[in-house]
PQR file of N, CA, C, O and H, with PARSE charges and radii, in Angstrom:
ATOM      1  N   MET A   1       0.824  -1.195   0.000 -0.4000 1.5000
ATOM      2  CA  MET A   1       0.000   0.000   0.000 -0.0000 2.0000
ATOM      3  C   MET A   1       0.872   1.264   0.000  0.5500 1.7000
ATOM      4  O   MET A   1       0.562   2.243  -0.679 -0.5500 1.4000
ATOM      5  N   ALA A   2       1.944   1.225   0.758 -0.4000 1.5000
ATOM      6  CA  ALA A   2       2.813   2.401   0.838 -0.0000 2.0000
ATOM      7  C   ALA A   2       3.428   2.728  -0.521  0.5500 1.7000
ATOM      8  O   ALA A   2       3.574   3.899  -0.871 -0.5500 1.4000
ATOM      9  H   ALA A   2       2.195   0.429   1.309  0.4000 1.0000
ATOM     10  N   ARG A   3       3.787   1.703  -1.282 -0.4000 1.5000
ATOM     11  CA  ARG A   3       4.362   1.946  -2.611 -0.0000 2.0000
ATOM     12  C   ARG A   3       3.341   2.574  -3.548  0.5500 1.7000
ATOM     13  O   ARG A   3       3.683   3.440  -4.354 -0.5500 1.4000
ATOM     14  H   ARG A   3       3.669   0.751  -0.998  0.4000 1.0000
ATOM     15  N   LEU A   4       2.094   2.144  -3.447 -0.4000 1.5000
ATOM     16  CA  LEU A   4       1.032   2.722  -4.273 -0.0000 2.0000
ATOM     17  C   LEU A   4       0.831   4.191  -3.931  0.5500 1.7000
ATOM     18  O   LEU A   4       0.703   5.029  -4.825 -0.5500 1.4000
ATOM     19  H   LEU A   4       1.816   1.441  -2.793  0.4000 1.0000
ATOM     20  N   ILE A   5       0.804   4.500  -2.661 -0.4000 1.5000
ATOM     21  CA  ILE A   5       0.636   5.891  -2.229 -0.0000 2.0000
ATOM     22  C   ILE A   5       1.823   6.733  -2.680  0.5500 1.7000
ATOM     23  O   ILE A   5       1.645   7.863  -3.135 -0.5500 1.4000
ATOM     24  H   ILE A   5       0.908   3.820  -1.935  0.4000 1.0000
ATOM     25  N   ASP A   6       3.033   6.189  -2.559 -0.4000 1.5000
ATOM     26  CA  ASP A   6       4.217   6.911  -3.035 -0.0000 2.0000
ATOM     27  C   ASP A   6       4.100   7.221  -4.522  0.5500 1.7000
ATOM     28  O   ASP A   6       4.405   8.333  -4.952 -0.5500 1.4000
ATOM     29  H   ASP A   6       3.177   5.271  -2.190  0.4000 1.0000
ATOM     30  N   TYR A   7       3.663   6.249  -5.303 -0.4000 1.5000
ATOM     31  CA  TYR A   7       3.509   6.445  -6.748 -0.0000 2.0000
ATOM     32  C   TYR A   7       2.475   7.534  -7.039  0.5500 1.7000
ATOM     33  O   TYR A   7       2.706   8.408  -7.874 -0.5500 1.4000
ATOM     34  H   TYR A   7       3.415   5.345  -4.954  0.4000 1.0000
ATOM     35  N   ILE A   8       1.349   7.478  -6.355 -0.4000 1.5000
ATOM     36  CA  ILE A   8       0.292   8.477  -6.566 -0.0000 2.0000
ATOM     37  C   ILE A   8       0.799   9.865  -6.198  0.5500 1.7000
ATOM     38  O   ILE A   8       0.567  10.821  -6.938 -0.5500 1.4000
ATOM     39  H   ILE A   8       1.162   6.768  -5.676  0.4000 1.0000
ATOM     40  N   MET A   9       1.477   9.988  -5.082 -0.4000 1.5000
ATOM     41  CA  MET A   9       1.969  11.288  -4.635 -0.0000 2.0000
ATOM     42  C   MET A   9       3.005  11.853  -5.600  0.5500 1.7000
ATOM     43  O   MET A   9       3.034  13.059  -5.847 -0.5500 1.4000
ATOM     44  H   MET A   9       1.665   9.211  -4.481  0.4000 1.0000
ATOM     45  N   GLU A  10       3.854  10.985  -6.146 -0.4000 1.5000
ATOM     46  CA  GLU A  10       4.883  11.444  -7.077 -0.0000 2.0000
ATOM     47  C   GLU A  10       4.300  11.848  -8.430  0.5500 1.7000
ATOM     48  O   GLU A  10       4.821  12.750  -9.086 -0.5500 1.4000
ATOM     49  H   GLU A  10       3.830  10.006  -5.945  0.4000 1.0000
ATOM     50  N   SER A  11       3.229  11.189  -8.846 -0.4000 1.5000
ATOM     51  CA  SER A  11       2.679  11.466 -10.171 -0.0000 2.0000
ATOM     52  C   SER A  11       1.530  12.476 -10.151  0.5500 1.7000
ATOM     53  O   SER A  11       1.039  12.875 -11.207 -0.5500 1.4000
ATOM     54  H   SER A  11       2.805  10.456  -8.313  0.4000 1.0000
ATOM     55  N   LEU A  12       1.106  12.884  -8.981 -0.4000 1.5000
ATOM     56  CA  LEU A  12      -0.002  13.831  -8.864 -0.0000 2.0000
ATOM     57  C   LEU A  12       0.451  15.223  -9.294  0.5500 1.7000
ATOM     58  O   LEU A  12       1.411  15.770  -8.753 -0.5500 1.4000
ATOM     59  H   LEU A  12       1.505  12.560  -8.123  0.4000 1.0000
ATOM     60  N   GLU A  13      -0.243  15.778 -10.260 -0.4000 1.5000
ATOM     61  CA  GLU A  13       0.054  17.131 -10.723 -0.0000 2.0000
ATOM     62  C   GLU A  13      -0.965  18.076 -10.096  0.5500 1.7000
ATOM     63  O   GLU A  13      -2.036  18.324 -10.650 -0.5500 1.4000
ATOM     64  H   GLU A  13      -1.023  15.333 -10.700  0.4000 1.0000
ATOM     65  N   VAL A  14      -0.605  18.590  -8.939 -0.4000 1.5000
ATOM     66  CA  VAL A  14      -1.525  19.397  -8.144 -0.0000 2.0000
ATOM     67  C   VAL A  14      -2.038  20.597  -8.923  0.5500 1.7000
ATOM     68  O   VAL A  14      -3.221  20.930  -8.837 -0.5500 1.4000
ATOM     69  H   VAL A  14       0.265  18.389  -8.489  0.4000 1.0000
ATOM     70  N   ASP A  15      -1.168  21.250  -9.679 -0.4000 1.5000
ATOM     71  CA  ASP A  15      -1.580  22.459 -10.395 -0.0000 2.0000
ATOM     72  C   ASP A  15      -2.543  22.181 -11.543  0.5500 1.7000
ATOM     73  O   ASP A  15      -3.069  23.119 -12.143 -0.5500 1.4000
ATOM     74  H   ASP A  15      -0.208  20.980  -9.748  0.4000 1.0000
ATOM     75  N   GLN A  16      -2.782  20.908 -11.859 -0.4000 1.5000
ATOM     76  CA  GLN A  16      -3.722  20.542 -12.922 -0.0000 2.0000
ATOM     77  C   GLN A  16      -5.076  20.085 -12.374  0.5500 1.7000
ATOM     78  O   GLN A  16      -5.986  19.792 -13.150 -0.5500 1.4000
ATOM     79  H   GLN A  16      -2.355  20.147 -11.371  0.4000 1.0000
ATOM     80  N   LEU A  17      -5.219  20.021 -11.056 -0.4000 1.5000
ATOM     81  CA  LEU A  17      -6.458  19.529 -10.460 -0.0000 2.0000
ATOM     82  C   LEU A  17      -7.589  20.535 -10.617  0.5500 1.7000
ATOM     83  O   LEU A  17      -7.390  21.742 -10.484 -0.5500 1.4000
ATOM     84  H   LEU A  17      -4.481  20.259 -10.426  0.4000 1.0000
ATOM     85  N   THR A  18      -8.774  20.017 -10.902 -0.4000 1.5000
ATOM     86  CA  THR A  18      -9.964  20.858 -10.886 -0.0000 2.0000
ATOM     87  C   THR A  18     -10.404  21.005  -9.437  0.5500 1.7000
ATOM     88  O   THR A  18      -9.863  20.349  -8.546 -0.5500 1.4000
ATOM     89  H   THR A  18      -8.935  19.036 -11.010  0.4000 1.0000
ATOM     90  N   LEU A  19     -11.374  21.856  -9.210 -0.4000 1.5000
ATOM     91  CA  LEU A  19     -11.901  22.053  -7.865 -0.0000 2.0000
ATOM     92  C   LEU A  19     -12.444  20.746  -7.295  0.5500 1.7000
ATOM     93  O   LEU A  19     -12.177  20.415  -6.140 -0.5500 1.4000
ATOM     94  H   LEU A  19     -11.813  22.389  -9.934  0.4000 1.0000
ATOM     95  N   ALA A  20     -13.199  20.006  -8.094 -0.4000 1.5000
ATOM     96  CA  ALA A  20     -13.782  18.740  -7.634 -0.0000 2.0000
ATOM     97  C   ALA A  20     -12.696  17.701  -7.358  0.5500 1.7000
ATOM     98  O   ALA A  20     -12.772  16.972  -6.369 -0.5500 1.4000
ATOM     99  H   ALA A  20     -13.415  20.275  -9.033  0.4000 1.0000
ATOM    100  N   GLU A  21     -11.696  17.633  -8.218 -0.4000 1.5000
ATOM    101  CA  GLU A  21     -10.604  16.674  -8.018 -0.0000 2.0000
ATOM    102  C   GLU A  21      -9.797  17.009  -6.771  0.5500 1.7000
ATOM    103  O   GLU A  21      -9.401  16.114  -6.024 -0.5500 1.4000
ATOM    104  H   GLU A  21     -11.634  18.226  -9.021  0.4000 1.0000
ATOM    105  N   ALA A  22      -9.554  18.288  -6.547 -0.4000 1.5000
ATOM    106  CA  ALA A  22      -8.816  18.708  -5.357 -0.0000 2.0000
ATOM    107  C   ALA A  22      -9.597  18.372  -4.094  0.5500 1.7000
ATOM    108  O   ALA A  22      -9.026  17.908  -3.107 -0.5500 1.4000
ATOM    109  H   ALA A  22      -9.876  19.015  -7.154  0.4000 1.0000
ATOM    110  N   ASP A  23     -10.900  18.607  -4.129 -0.4000 1.5000
ATOM    111  CA  ASP A  23     -11.756  18.281  -2.989 -0.0000 2.0000
ATOM    112  C   ASP A  23     -11.719  16.782  -2.698  0.5500 1.7000
ATOM    113  O   ASP A  23     -11.624  16.371  -1.541 -0.5500 1.4000
ATOM    114  H   ASP A  23     -11.364  18.983  -4.930  0.4000 1.0000
ATOM    115  N   GLU A  24     -11.793  15.978  -3.741 -0.4000 1.5000
ATOM    116  CA  GLU A  24     -11.749  14.525  -3.573 -0.0000 2.0000
ATOM    117  C   GLU A  24     -10.378  14.079  -3.048  0.5500 1.7000
ATOM    118  O   GLU A  24     -10.298  13.211  -2.178 -0.5500 1.4000
ATOM    119  H   GLU A  24     -11.870  16.311  -4.681  0.4000 1.0000
ATOM    120  N   ALA A  25      -9.318  14.664  -3.569 -0.4000 1.5000
ATOM    121  CA  ALA A  25      -7.972  14.318  -3.104 -0.0000 2.0000
ATOM    122  C   ALA A  25      -7.813  14.647  -1.624  0.5500 1.7000
ATOM    123  O   ALA A  25      -7.239  13.862  -0.869 -0.5500 1.4000
ATOM    124  H   ALA A  25      -9.383  15.368  -4.276  0.4000 1.0000
ATOM    125  N   LEU A  26      -8.322  15.809  -1.208 -0.4000 1.5000
ATOM    126  CA  LEU A  26      -8.239  16.183   0.206 -0.0000 2.0000
ATOM    127  C   LEU A  26      -9.016  15.208   1.081  0.5500 1.7000
ATOM    128  O   LEU A  26      -8.571  14.865   2.176 -0.5500 1.4000
ATOM    129  H   LEU A  26      -8.788  16.446  -1.821  0.4000 1.0000
ATOM    130  N   PHE A  27     -10.170  14.761   0.605 -0.4000 1.5000
ATOM    131  CA  PHE A  27     -10.965  13.785   1.348 -0.0000 2.0000
ATOM    132  C   PHE A  27     -10.152  12.514   1.591  0.5500 1.7000
ATOM    133  O   PHE A  27     -10.075  12.026   2.719 -0.5500 1.4000
ATOM    134  H   PHE A  27     -10.532  15.040  -0.285  0.4000 1.0000
ATOM    135  N   TYR A  28      -9.548  11.984   0.529 -0.4000 1.5000
ATOM    136  CA  TYR A  28      -8.791  10.737   0.658 -0.0000 2.0000
ATOM    137  C   TYR A  28      -7.504  10.918   1.465  0.5500 1.7000
ATOM    138  O   TYR A  28      -7.085  10.004   2.175 -0.5500 1.4000
ATOM    139  H   TYR A  28      -9.611  12.380  -0.387  0.4000 1.0000
ATOM    140  N   ILE A  29      -6.887  12.071   1.360 -0.4000 1.5000
ATOM    141  CA  ILE A  29      -5.702  12.337   2.181 -0.0000 2.0000
ATOM    142  C   ILE A  29      -6.087  12.347   3.654  0.5500 1.7000
ATOM    143  O   ILE A  29      -5.417  11.724   4.478 -0.5500 1.4000
ATOM    144  H   ILE A  29      -7.227  12.813   0.783  0.4000 1.0000
ATOM    145  N   ASP A  30      -7.169  13.053   3.987 -0.4000 1.5000
ATOM    146  CA  ASP A  30      -7.622  13.091   5.379 -0.0000 2.0000
ATOM    147  C   ASP A  30      -8.005  11.705   5.876  0.5500 1.7000
ATOM    148  O   ASP A  30      -7.706  11.344   7.015 -0.5500 1.4000
ATOM    149  H   ASP A  30      -7.713  13.559   3.318  0.4000 1.0000
ATOM    150  N   LEU A  31      -8.660  10.937   5.034 -0.4000 1.5000
ATOM    151  CA  LEU A  31      -9.040   9.573   5.394 -0.0000 2.0000
ATOM    152  C   LEU A  31      -7.792   8.743   5.695  0.5500 1.7000
ATOM    153  O   LEU A  31      -7.749   8.008   6.681 -0.5500 1.4000
ATOM    154  H   LEU A  31      -8.904  11.230   4.109  0.4000 1.0000
ATOM    155  N   HIS A  32      -6.792   8.866   4.848 -0.4000 1.5000
ATOM    156  CA  HIS A  32      -5.561   8.099   5.047 -0.0000 2.0000
ATOM    157  C   HIS A  32      -4.793   8.601   6.272  0.5500 1.7000
ATOM    158  O   HIS A  32      -4.198   7.804   6.997 -0.5500 1.4000
ATOM    159  H   HIS A  32      -6.827   9.463   4.046  0.4000 1.0000
ATOM    160  N   LEU A  33      -4.802   9.905   6.505 -0.4000 1.5000
ATOM    161  CA  LEU A  33      -4.107  10.448   7.675 -0.0000 2.0000
ATOM    162  C   LEU A  33      -4.705   9.915   8.970  0.5500 1.7000
ATOM    163  O   LEU A  33      -3.987   9.702   9.947 -0.5500 1.4000
ATOM    164  H   LEU A  33      -5.285  10.553   5.915  0.4000 1.0000
ATOM    165  N   ASP A  34      -6.018   9.699   8.981 -0.4000 1.5000
ATOM    166  CA  ASP A  34      -6.676   9.157  10.171 -0.0000 2.0000
ATOM    167  C   ASP A  34      -6.240   7.728  10.465  0.5500 1.7000
ATOM    168  O   ASP A  34      -6.336   7.274  11.605 -0.5500 1.4000
ATOM    169  H   ASP A  34      -6.601   9.872   8.188  0.4000 1.0000
ATOM    170  N   GLN A  35      -5.760   7.013   9.446 -0.4000 1.5000
ATOM    171  CA  GLN A  35      -5.435   5.597   9.602 -0.0000 2.0000
ATOM    172  C   GLN A  35      -3.939   5.315   9.624  0.5500 1.7000
ATOM    173  O   GLN A  35      -3.538   4.209   9.988 -0.5500 1.4000
ATOM    174  H   GLN A  35      -5.682   7.382   8.520  0.4000 1.0000
ATOM    175  N   ASP A  36      -3.115   6.260   9.255 -0.4000 1.5000
ATOM    176  CA  ASP A  36      -1.689   5.999   9.068 -0.0000 2.0000
ATOM    177  C   ASP A  36      -0.887   6.323  10.323  0.5500 1.7000
ATOM    178  O   ASP A  36      -1.173   7.292  11.027 -0.5500 1.4000
ATOM    179  H   ASP A  36      -3.441   7.159   8.960  0.4000 1.0000
ATOM    180  N   SER A  37       0.110   5.506  10.586 -0.4000 1.5000
ATOM    181  CA  SER A  37       0.990   5.764  11.724 -0.0000 2.0000
ATOM    182  C   SER A  37       2.450   5.909  11.292  0.5500 1.7000
ATOM    183  O   SER A  37       3.317   6.171  12.126 -0.5500 1.4000
ATOM    184  H   SER A  37       0.342   4.719  10.014  0.4000 1.0000
ATOM    185  N   ASP A  38       2.726   5.742  10.008 -0.4000 1.5000
ATOM    186  CA  ASP A  38       4.086   5.891   9.495 -0.0000 2.0000
ATOM    187  C   ASP A  38       4.397   7.379   9.353  0.5500 1.7000
ATOM    188  O   ASP A  38       3.804   8.063   8.519 -0.5500 1.4000
ATOM    189  H   ASP A  38       2.021   5.529   9.331  0.4000 1.0000
ATOM    190  N   ILE A  39       5.319   7.876  10.162 -0.4000 1.5000
ATOM    191  CA  ILE A  39       5.591   9.310  10.219 -0.0000 2.0000
ATOM    192  C   ILE A  39       6.064   9.870   8.879  0.5500 1.7000
ATOM    193  O   ILE A  39       5.706  10.994   8.527 -0.5500 1.4000
ATOM    194  H   ILE A  39       5.801   7.320  10.840  0.4000 1.0000
ATOM    195  N   ALA A  40       6.848   9.120   8.138 -0.4000 1.5000
ATOM    196  CA  ALA A  40       7.321   9.601   6.834 -0.0000 2.0000
ATOM    197  C   ALA A  40       6.157   9.778   5.867  0.5500 1.7000
ATOM    198  O   ALA A  40       6.111  10.747   5.110 -0.5500 1.4000
ATOM    199  H   ALA A  40       7.138   8.207   8.424  0.4000 1.0000
ATOM    200  N   GLU A  41       5.222   8.841   5.897 -0.4000 1.5000
ATOM    201  CA  GLU A  41       4.056   8.933   5.020 -0.0000 2.0000
ATOM    202  C   GLU A  41       3.140  10.082   5.443  0.5500 1.7000
ATOM    203  O   GLU A  41       2.583  10.785   4.599 -0.5500 1.4000
ATOM    204  H   GLU A  41       5.260   8.054   6.512  0.4000 1.0000
ATOM    205  N   VAL A  42       2.990  10.263   6.749 -0.4000 1.5000
ATOM    206  CA  VAL A  42       2.162  11.354   7.260 -0.0000 2.0000
ATOM    207  C   VAL A  42       2.735  12.699   6.819  0.5500 1.7000
ATOM    208  O   VAL A  42       1.994  13.583   6.388 -0.5500 1.4000
ATOM    209  H   VAL A  42       3.442   9.692   7.434  0.4000 1.0000
ATOM    210  N   ILE A  43       4.034  12.850   6.927 -0.4000 1.5000
ATOM    211  CA  ILE A  43       4.683  14.096   6.500 -0.0000 2.0000
ATOM    212  C   ILE A  43       4.464  14.323   5.009  0.5500 1.7000
ATOM    213  O   ILE A  43       4.150  15.434   4.584 -0.5500 1.4000
ATOM    214  H   ILE A  43       4.636  12.133   7.277  0.4000 1.0000
ATOM    215  N   GLN A  44       4.631  13.271   4.221 -0.4000 1.5000
ATOM    216  CA  GLN A  44       4.432  13.379   2.771 -0.0000 2.0000
ATOM    217  C   GLN A  44       2.988  13.767   2.453  0.5500 1.7000
ATOM    218  O   GLN A  44       2.748  14.606   1.586 -0.5500 1.4000
ATOM    219  H   GLN A  44       4.886  12.368   4.566  0.4000 1.0000
ATOM    220  N   LEU A  45       2.035  13.165   3.145 -0.4000 1.5000
ATOM    221  CA  LEU A  45       0.624  13.488   2.910 -0.0000 2.0000
ATOM    222  C   LEU A  45       0.316  14.935   3.287  0.5500 1.7000
ATOM    223  O   LEU A  45      -0.427  15.617   2.581 -0.5500 1.4000
ATOM    224  H   LEU A  45       2.230  12.483   3.850  0.4000 1.0000
ATOM    225  N   PHE A  46       0.887  15.402   4.399 -0.4000 1.5000
ATOM    226  CA  PHE A  46       0.664  16.793   4.788 -0.0000 2.0000
ATOM    227  C   PHE A  46       1.282  17.761   3.779  0.5500 1.7000
ATOM    228  O   PHE A  46       0.721  18.827   3.526 -0.5500 1.4000
ATOM    229  H   PHE A  46       1.490  14.848   4.972  0.4000 1.0000
ATOM    230  N   GLN A  47       2.419  17.406   3.207 -0.4000 1.5000
ATOM    231  CA  GLN A  47       3.035  18.260   2.190 -0.0000 2.0000
ATOM    232  C   GLN A  47       2.150  18.351   0.948  0.5500 1.7000
ATOM    233  O   GLN A  47       1.966  19.433   0.390 -0.5500 1.4000
ATOM    234  H   GLN A  47       2.875  16.540   3.412  0.4000 1.0000
ATOM    235  N   VAL A  48       1.610  17.224   0.521 -0.4000 1.5000
ATOM    236  CA  VAL A  48       0.721  17.228  -0.646 -0.0000 2.0000
ATOM    237  C   VAL A  48      -0.560  17.979  -0.320  0.5500 1.7000
ATOM    238  O   VAL A  48      -1.069  18.733  -1.149 -0.5500 1.4000
ATOM    239  H   VAL A  48       1.760  16.345   0.973  0.4000 1.0000
ATOM    240  N   LYS A  49      -1.082  17.778   0.881 -0.4000 1.5000
ATOM    241  CA  LYS A  49      -2.298  18.490   1.291 -0.0000 2.0000
ATOM    242  C   LYS A  49      -2.060  19.999   1.257  0.5500 1.7000
ATOM    243  O   LYS A  49      -2.922  20.755   0.808 -0.5500 1.4000
ATOM    244  H   LYS A  49      -0.668  17.166   1.555  0.4000 1.0000
ATOM    245  N   SER A  50      -0.909  20.430   1.724 -0.4000 1.5000
ATOM    246  CA  SER A  50      -0.567  21.850   1.700 -0.0000 2.0000
ATOM    247  C   SER A  50      -0.507  22.386   0.270  0.5500 1.7000
ATOM    248  O   SER A  50      -0.991  23.485  -0.003 -0.5500 1.4000
ATOM    249  H   SER A  50      -0.209  19.816   2.089  0.4000 1.0000
ATOM    250  N   LYS A  51       0.086  21.613  -0.643 -0.4000 1.5000
ATOM    251  CA  LYS A  51       0.150  22.026  -2.049 -0.0000 2.0000
ATOM    252  C   LYS A  51      -1.248  22.140  -2.653  0.5500 1.7000
ATOM    253  O   LYS A  51      -1.532  23.070  -3.408 -0.5500 1.4000
ATOM    254  H   LYS A  51       0.479  20.720  -0.421  0.4000 1.0000
ATOM    255  N   ILE A  52      -2.114  21.192  -2.316 -0.4000 1.5000
ATOM    256  CA  ILE A  52      -3.485  21.223  -2.841 -0.0000 2.0000
ATOM    257  C   ILE A  52      -4.222  22.439  -2.298  0.5500 1.7000
ATOM    258  O   ILE A  52      -4.927  23.116  -3.045 -0.5500 1.4000
ATOM    259  H   ILE A  52      -1.883  20.437  -1.702  0.4000 1.0000
ATOM    260  N   LEU A  53      -4.070  22.725  -1.015 -0.4000 1.5000
ATOM    261  CA  LEU A  53      -4.737  23.895  -0.433 -0.0000 2.0000
ATOM    262  C   LEU A  53      -4.214  25.189  -1.055  0.5500 1.7000
ATOM    263  O   LEU A  53      -4.987  26.118  -1.291 -0.5500 1.4000
ATOM    264  H   LEU A  53      -3.497  22.176  -0.407  0.4000 1.0000
ATOM    265  N   ASP A  54      -2.914  25.258  -1.321 -0.4000 1.5000
ATOM    266  CA  ASP A  54      -2.356  26.424  -2.017 -0.0000 2.0000
ATOM    267  C   ASP A  54      -2.952  26.553  -3.417  0.5500 1.7000
ATOM    268  O   ASP A  54      -3.268  27.654  -3.869 -0.5500 1.4000
ATOM    269  H   ASP A  54      -2.286  24.504  -1.129  0.4000 1.0000
ATOM    270  N   HIS A  55      -3.101  25.421  -4.095 -0.4000 1.5000
ATOM    271  CA  HIS A  55      -3.691  25.415  -5.438 -0.0000 2.0000
ATOM    272  C   HIS A  55      -5.143  25.892  -5.382  0.5500 1.7000
ATOM    273  O   HIS A  55      -5.577  26.661  -6.239 -0.5500 1.4000
ATOM    274  H   HIS A  55      -2.844  24.527  -3.729  0.4000 1.0000
ATOM    275  N   LEU A  56      -5.888  25.441  -4.383 -0.4000 1.5000
ATOM    276  CA  LEU A  56      -7.278  25.881  -4.234 -0.0000 2.0000
ATOM    277  C   LEU A  56      -7.349  27.380  -3.968  0.5500 1.7000
ATOM    278  O   LEU A  56      -8.246  28.062  -4.464 -0.5500 1.4000
ATOM    279  H   LEU A  56      -5.535  24.816  -3.686  0.4000 1.0000
ATOM    280  N   THR A  57      -6.414  27.884  -3.192 -0.4000 1.5000
ATOM    281  CA  THR A  57      -6.356  29.328  -2.948 -0.0000 2.0000
ATOM    282  C   THR A  57      -6.109  30.064  -4.253  0.5500 1.7000
ATOM    283  O   THR A  57      -6.741  31.084  -4.527 -0.5500 1.4000
ATOM    284  H   THR A  57      -5.686  27.329  -2.788  0.4000 1.0000
ATOM    285  N   GLN A  58      -5.191  29.548  -5.057 -0.4000 1.5000
ATOM    286  CA  GLN A  58      -4.900  30.158  -6.358 -0.0000 2.0000
ATOM    287  C   GLN A  58      -6.127  30.111  -7.264  0.5500 1.7000
ATOM    288  O   GLN A  58      -6.442  31.093  -7.936 -0.5500 1.4000
ATOM    289  H   GLN A  58      -4.677  28.719  -4.835  0.4000 1.0000
ATOM    290  N   LEU A  59      -6.821  28.972  -7.284 -0.4000 1.5000
ATOM    291  CA  LEU A  59      -8.041  28.868  -8.091 -0.0000 2.0000
ATOM    292  C   LEU A  59      -9.076  29.883  -7.633  0.5500 1.7000
ATOM    293  O   LEU A  59      -9.758  30.496  -8.454 -0.5500 1.4000
ATOM    294  H   LEU A  59      -6.566  28.174  -6.738  0.4000 1.0000
ATOM    295  N   GLY A  60      -9.192  30.058  -6.332 -0.4000 1.5000
ATOM    296  CA  GLY A  60     -10.136  31.037  -5.794 -0.0000 2.0000
ATOM    297  C   GLY A  60      -9.762  32.446  -6.190  0.5500 1.7000
ATOM    298  O   GLY A  60     -10.637  33.249  -6.515 -0.5500 1.4000
ATOM    299  H   GLY A  60      -8.638  29.559  -5.665  0.4000 1.0000
ATOM    300  N   ASN A  61      -8.471  32.766  -6.171 -0.4000 1.5000
ATOM    301  CA  ASN A  61      -8.009  34.093  -6.569 -0.0000 2.0000
ATOM    302  C   ASN A  61      -8.265  34.337  -8.049  0.5500 1.7000
ATOM    303  O   ASN A  61      -8.683  35.429  -8.435 -0.5500 1.4000
ATOM    304  H   ASN A  61      -7.760  32.114  -5.908  0.4000 1.0000
ATOM    305  N   GLU A  62      -8.018  33.325  -8.882 -0.4000 1.5000
ATOM    306  CA  GLU A  62      -8.261  33.469 -10.317 -0.0000 2.0000
ATOM    307  C   GLU A  62      -9.746  33.660 -10.591  0.5500 1.7000
ATOM    308  O   GLU A  62     -10.129  34.463 -11.441 -0.5500 1.4000
ATOM    309  H   GLU A  62      -7.679  32.438  -8.569  0.4000 1.0000
ATOM    310  N   LYS A  63     -10.574  32.923  -9.872 -0.4000 1.5000
ATOM    311  CA  LYS A  63     -12.019  33.056 -10.046 -0.0000 2.0000
ATOM    312  C   LYS A  63     -12.453  34.467  -9.662  0.5500 1.7000
ATOM    313  O   LYS A  63     -13.265  35.078 -10.356 -0.5500 1.4000
ATOM    314  H   LYS A  63     -10.262  32.271  -9.181  0.4000 1.0000
ATOM    315  N   PHE A  64     -11.918  34.982  -8.564 -0.4000 1.5000
ATOM    316  CA  PHE A  64     -12.262  36.325  -8.120 -0.0000 2.0000
ATOM    317  C   PHE A  64     -11.836  37.361  -9.154  0.5500 1.7000
ATOM    318  O   PHE A  64     -12.577  38.301  -9.441 -0.5500 1.4000
ATOM    319  H   PHE A  64     -11.259  34.485  -7.999  0.4000 1.0000
ATOM    320  N   LEU A  65     -10.655  37.188  -9.705 -0.4000 1.5000
ATOM    321  CA  LEU A  65     -10.135  38.167 -10.654 -0.0000 2.0000
ATOM    322  C   LEU A  65     -10.862  38.139 -11.991  0.5500 1.7000
ATOM    323  O   LEU A  65     -10.787  39.106 -12.748 -0.5500 1.4000
ATOM    324  H   LEU A  65     -10.053  36.425  -9.472  0.4000 1.0000
ATOM    325  N   THR A  66     -11.564  37.052 -12.299 -0.4000 1.5000
ATOM    326  CA  THR A  66     -12.198  36.941 -13.606 -0.0000 2.0000
ATOM    327  C   THR A  66     -13.719  37.054 -13.557  0.5500 1.7000
ATOM    328  O   THR A  66     -14.380  36.833 -14.571 -0.5500 1.4000
ATOM    329  H   THR A  66     -11.625  36.266 -11.684  0.4000 1.0000
ATOM    330  N   LEU A  67     -14.280  37.387 -12.415 -0.4000 1.5000
ATOM    331  CA  LEU A  67     -15.731  37.548 -12.352 -0.0000 2.0000
ATOM    332  C   LEU A  67     -16.146  38.779 -13.148  0.5500 1.7000
ATOM    333  O   LEU A  67     -15.573  39.854 -12.968 -0.5500 1.4000
ATOM    334  H   LEU A  67     -13.743  37.566 -11.591  0.4000 1.0000
ATOM    335  N   PRO A  68     -17.137  38.635 -14.026 -0.5600 1.5000
ATOM    336  CA  PRO A  68     -17.573  39.784 -14.819  0.2800 2.0000
ATOM    337  C   PRO A  68     -18.317  40.800 -13.956  0.5500 1.7000
ATOM    338  O   PRO A  68     -19.041  40.436 -13.030 -0.5500 1.4000
ATOM    339  N   GLY A  69     -18.127  42.063 -14.272 -0.4000 1.5000
ATOM    340  CA  GLY A  69     -18.869  43.121 -13.606 -0.0000 2.0000
ATOM    341  C   GLY A  69     -18.373  43.472 -12.219  0.5500 1.7000
ATOM    342  O   GLY A  69     -19.033  44.229 -11.508 -0.5500 1.4000
ATOM    343  H   GLY A  69     -17.538  42.359 -15.025  0.4000 1.0000
ATOM    344  N   GLN A  70     -17.254  42.956 -11.822 -0.4000 1.5000
ATOM    345  CA  GLN A  70     -16.722  43.241 -10.493 -0.0000 2.0000
ATOM    346  C   GLN A  70     -15.657  44.331 -10.593  0.5500 1.7000
ATOM    347  O   GLN A  70     -14.916  44.403 -11.573 -0.5500 1.4000
ATOM    348  H   GLN A  70     -16.717  42.340 -12.400  0.4000 1.0000
ATOM    349  N   ASN A  71     -15.593  45.166  -9.578 -0.4000 1.5000
ATOM    350  CA  ASN A  71     -14.510  46.135  -9.483 -0.0000 2.0000
ATOM    351  C   ASN A  71     -13.376  45.469  -8.724  0.5500 1.7000
ATOM    352  O   ASN A  71     -13.512  45.157  -7.541 -0.5500 1.4000
ATOM    353  H   ASN A  71     -16.195  45.107  -8.782  0.4000 1.0000
ATOM    354  N   HIS A  72     -12.270  45.252  -9.397 -0.4000 1.5000
ATOM    355  CA  HIS A  72     -11.139  44.572  -8.774 -0.0000 2.0000
ATOM    356  C   HIS A  72     -10.059  45.578  -8.415  0.5500 1.7000
ATOM    357  O   HIS A  72      -9.856  46.579  -9.101 -0.5500 1.4000
ATOM    358  H   HIS A  72     -12.159  45.505 -10.358  0.4000 1.0000
ATOM    359  N   ILE A  73      -9.392  45.289  -7.351 -0.4000 1.5000
ATOM    360  CA  ILE A  73      -8.295  46.146  -6.931 -0.0000 2.0000
ATOM    361  C   ILE A  73      -7.181  46.126  -7.973  0.5500 1.7000
ATOM    362  O   ILE A  73      -6.482  47.120  -8.168 -0.5500 1.4000
ATOM    363  H   ILE A  73      -9.556  44.475  -6.794  0.4000 1.0000
ATOM    364  N   PHE A  74      -7.025  44.981  -8.640 -0.4000 1.5000
ATOM    365  CA  PHE A  74      -5.895  44.793  -9.538 -0.0000 2.0000
ATOM    366  C   PHE A  74      -6.145  45.276 -10.957  0.5500 1.7000
ATOM    367  O   PHE A  74      -5.245  45.187 -11.792 -0.5500 1.4000
ATOM    368  H   PHE A  74      -7.593  44.173  -8.481  0.4000 1.0000
ATOM    369  N   SER A  75      -7.344  45.789 -11.265 -0.4000 1.5000
ATOM    370  CA  SER A  75      -7.594  46.188 -12.652 -0.0000 2.0000
ATOM    371  C   SER A  75      -7.179  47.616 -12.909  0.5500 1.7000
ATOM    372  O   SER A  75      -7.323  48.108 -14.028 -0.5500 1.4000
ATOM    373  H   SER A  75      -8.076  45.862 -10.587  0.4000 1.0000
TER
END
């Protein structure tokens, strides 16, 4: 199981995830974190979770910047 998780974590392209995919990935990461006791794997999962949350923040910022009819600070 650990090898499968390592493969998934290495091949996961966080910056390509859609909102739904990121949400699903976070669900499974949290599920696995609740069950895992291997500290190296836990650290790796938290690092990926952090990258996904950063990506979601970026998606939220892009959505905010592209809403029609909004007055943006950056325009």
